[in-house]
C-alpha positions as CSV (number, residue, x, y, z in Angstrom):
1,M,0.2,-0.3,-0.2
2,S,1.5,3.4,-1.3
3,N,-0.4,5.1,1.6
4,T,0.8,3.1,4.5
5,P,3.3,5.0,6.7
6,H,6.5,3.6,7.8
7,T,7.3,1.7,4.1
8,L,10.8,0.6,4.1
9,G,11.8,3.0,1.6
10,E,10.6,5.7,4.3
11,E,12.4,4.1,7.0
12,F,15.7,3.6,5.3
13,P,16.3,6.3,2.3
14,G,18.9,5.4,0.0
15,K,19.1,1.9,1.6
16,L,16.6,0.5,-1.0
17,D,19.2,-1.4,-3.3
18,A,21.0,-2.7,-0.6
19,I,17.6,-3.8,1.0
20,H,16.7,-5.6,-2.4
21,A,19.9,-7.1,-2.5
22,L,20.3,-8.8,0.9
23,K,17.1,-10.0,0.0
24,A,17.5,-11.6,-3.3
25,R,20.5,-13.5,-1.5
26,D,19.4,-14.3,2.0
27,T,15.9,-16.2,2.4
28,G,16.2,-15.3,6.1
29,F,16.4,-11.7,5.3
30,A,13.5,-11.6,3.0
31,R,11.1,-13.2,5.4
32,I,12.2,-10.6,8.1
33,L,11.0,-8.3,5.2
34,E,7.9,-10.0,4.7
35,E,7.1,-10.5,8.2
36,Y,8.3,-6.2,8.6
37,D,5.1,-5.6,5.7
38,D,2.6,-7.5,7.6
39,V,2.7,-6.0,10.8
40,N,3.3,-2.9,9.4
41,E,-0.2,-3.3,7.3
42,Q,-1.8,-4.4,10.5
43,I,-0.6,-1.7,12.6
44,H,-1.7,1.0,9.4
45,K,-5.5,-1.2,9.6
46,A,-5.5,-0.5,13.2
47,E,-4.7,2.9,13.1
48,T,-7.0,3.3,10.7
49,H,-9.9,1.5,11.8
50,I,-10.2,-0.7,9.3
51,E,-9.5,-3.5,11.4
52,P,-9.7,-2.5,15.1
53,V,-7.6,-4.4,17.6
54,S,-7.3,-3.5,21.3
55,Q,-4.5,-1.2,22.4
56,E,-2.5,-4.3,24.2
57,H,-2.5,-5.8,20.6
58,E,-1.0,-2.9,18.8
59,A,1.4,-2.5,21.0
60,T,2.5,-5.7,21.1
61,L,2.4,-5.0,16.7
62,R,4.4,-1.4,17.0
63,K,7.3,-3.2,18.9
64,R,7.1,-6.4,17.1
65,R,7.7,-3.9,14.4
66,L,10.7,-2.1,16.0
67,M,12.2,-5.8,16.5
68,L,11.9,-5.8,13.1
69,K,13.0,-2.7,11.8
70,D,16.3,-2.9,13.7
71,A,16.7,-6.9,12.5
72,I,16.8,-5.2,8.9
73,A,19.0,-1.9,9.6
74,G,21.8,-4.5,11.3
75,A,22.0,-6.9,8.2
76,V,21.8,-3.5,6.1
77,T,24.9,-2.4,8.1
78,A,26.8,-5.7,8.0
79,G,25.9,-5.7,4.4
């Protein structure tokens, strides 16, 4: 979704080529990216009340997104 905030392009400006290269050669990293997109979309749907969830569940999703973002950043930095 192009209107969903916190896309990888927004979170990692200038790093999309490196992300795509890592995705192509590392299936584990590719799964992390898929999970990030999935969790991010769930958060967006909760925030926009398309699929409301409890505050606790939304907080859990936000924490998961942050952990995934840290994993992505670490992998990109490690190259």
